[in-house]
C-alpha positions as CSV (number, residue, x, y, z in Angstrom):
1,M,0.0,0.0,0.0
2,K,1.2,3.5,-0.9
3,R,2.0,5.8,2.1
4,L,1.7,9.5,1.1
5,P,2.7,12.0,3.5
6,I,0.2,14.8,4.5
7,L,2.0,18.2,5.1
8,V,1.2,21.4,6.8
9,P,3.3,24.6,6.4
10,K,5.5,25.4,9.5
11,D,4.9,29.1,9.2
12,T,1.6,30.5,7.8
13,H,3.2,33.7,6.9
14,D,5.7,32.2,4.6
15,I,3.8,29.7,2.7
16,P,5.5,28.5,-0.6
17,F,3.8,28.2,-4.0
18,N,0.9,30.5,-3.1
19,I,-0.8,27.5,-1.3
20,A,-4.1,28.8,0.1
21,L,-4.6,28.8,3.8
22,G,-6.1,25.5,5.0
23,S,-5.3,23.7,2.0
24,A,-5.0,19.8,2.0
25,I,-1.4,18.9,0.9
26,V,-0.2,15.5,0.1
27,A,3.4,14.5,-1.3
28,I,4.9,11.7,-3.1
29,P,8.6,11.0,-3.1
30,D,10.8,11.6,-6.2
31,P,12.2,8.1,-6.8
32,D,15.3,9.5,-8.3
33,S,16.3,11.7,-5.5
34,D,17.3,11.8,-1.9
35,G,14.3,13.2,-0.3
36,D,12.9,15.5,-3.0
37,M,9.0,15.3,-3.2
38,T,6.2,16.5,-5.4
39,I,3.2,17.9,-3.7
40,Y,-0.3,18.3,-4.8
41,Y,-2.8,20.5,-2.8
42,E,-6.4,21.5,-2.7
43,G,-7.6,24.8,-1.2
44,N,-11.1,25.0,-2.8
45,L,-10.5,28.3,-4.4
46,Y,-13.7,28.0,-6.3
47,N,-15.8,27.5,-3.2
48,A,-17.2,23.9,-4.2
49,C,-20.0,22.9,-1.6
50,N,-18.3,19.5,-1.2
51,L,-14.7,20.7,-0.3
52,H,-15.2,22.6,2.9
53,D,-14.0,19.7,5.0
54,I,-10.1,19.1,5.1
55,E,-10.8,15.3,4.5
56,N,-12.6,16.1,1.3
57,R,-10.0,18.4,0.1
58,L,-7.3,15.9,0.9
59,I,-9.2,13.3,-1.1
60,V,-9.1,15.5,-4.2
61,A,-5.3,16.2,-3.8
62,V,-4.5,12.5,-3.5
63,G,-6.8,11.8,-6.6
64,R,-4.7,14.4,-8.7
65,L,-1.6,12.8,-7.5
66,Q,-2.6,9.2,-8.0
67,D,-4.2,9.7,-11.4
68,N,-1.8,12.3,-12.5
69,Y,-4.3,15.0,-13.3
70,P,-3.3,18.1,-15.1
71,T,-3.3,20.9,-12.5
72,T,-1.6,23.9,-11.4
73,A,-2.1,22.8,-7.8
74,K,1.1,21.0,-7.9
75,A,4.8,21.8,-7.0
76,W,8.2,20.2,-6.6
77,L,10.1,20.5,-3.3
78,S,13.6,19.8,-2.6
79,A,14.4,17.8,0.5
80,N,15.8,21.2,2.0
81,T,12.7,23.2,1.4
82,L,10.4,20.3,2.6
83,E,12.4,20.3,5.9
84,K,12.4,24.0,6.4
85,A,8.8,24.8,5.4
86,F,6.7,21.7,6.2
87,I,5.6,19.4,8.9
88,V,4.4,15.8,8.1
89,V,1.2,15.4,10.2
90,G,0.2,12.0,8.9
91,H,-0.3,9.9,5.9
92,F,-2.8,8.7,3.2
93,V,-2.4,5.1,3.1
94,G,-3.7,3.1,0.1
95,D,-5.3,3.8,-3.2
96,I,-8.1,6.3,-3.8
97,R,-10.1,4.0,-6.1
98,G,-9.8,1.1,-3.5
99,D,-9.1,0.6,0.2
100,W,-7.6,3.6,1.9
101,R,-7.3,5.3,5.2
102,I,-6.1,8.7,6.6
103,D,-3.6,8.3,9.5
104,I,-3.1,11.5,11.4
105,K,-0.3,11.7,14.0
106,D,-0.4,15.3,14.8
107,K,-4.3,16.2,14.9
108,E,-3.7,19.5,16.7
109,T,-1.4,20.9,14.0
110,L,-3.6,19.7,11.2
111,N,-6.7,21.1,12.8
112,D,-5.0,24.5,13.5
113,W,-4.0,24.7,9.7
114,A,-7.5,23.4,8.5
115,A,-9.1,26.1,10.7
116,Q,-7.5,28.8,8.5
117,Y,-9.4,27.7,5.5
118,K,-11.9,30.5,4.6
119,K,-15.2,29.3,3.3
120,K,-16.3,32.0,0.8
121,A,-19.8,33.4,0.9
122,A,-22.0,32.1,-1.8
């Protein structure tokens, strides 16, 4: 089963790549490097009614990653940037089209980050 790290920025005042506050962020290691990763994220910038919950945003980000959807909500991180800018708060384990689970090891940090998400008025 795949284990994809779930990330949260360490400093919300210096978030790389214009990631929206409260976005779900998931990463996949670059197999040809020593710790570099590609991240996929979902911030619900277009106010979809089914994406106000962090778990649903995470499922969309994982779907982009696993199915390699064309998206601008994707970035490459060096191992150095990853270590400086992000905390691993858990893992998405499995395949989005089959059996999967979300294992969170740092719920407080994830919840603090998710609480910064701004639901836009309809």
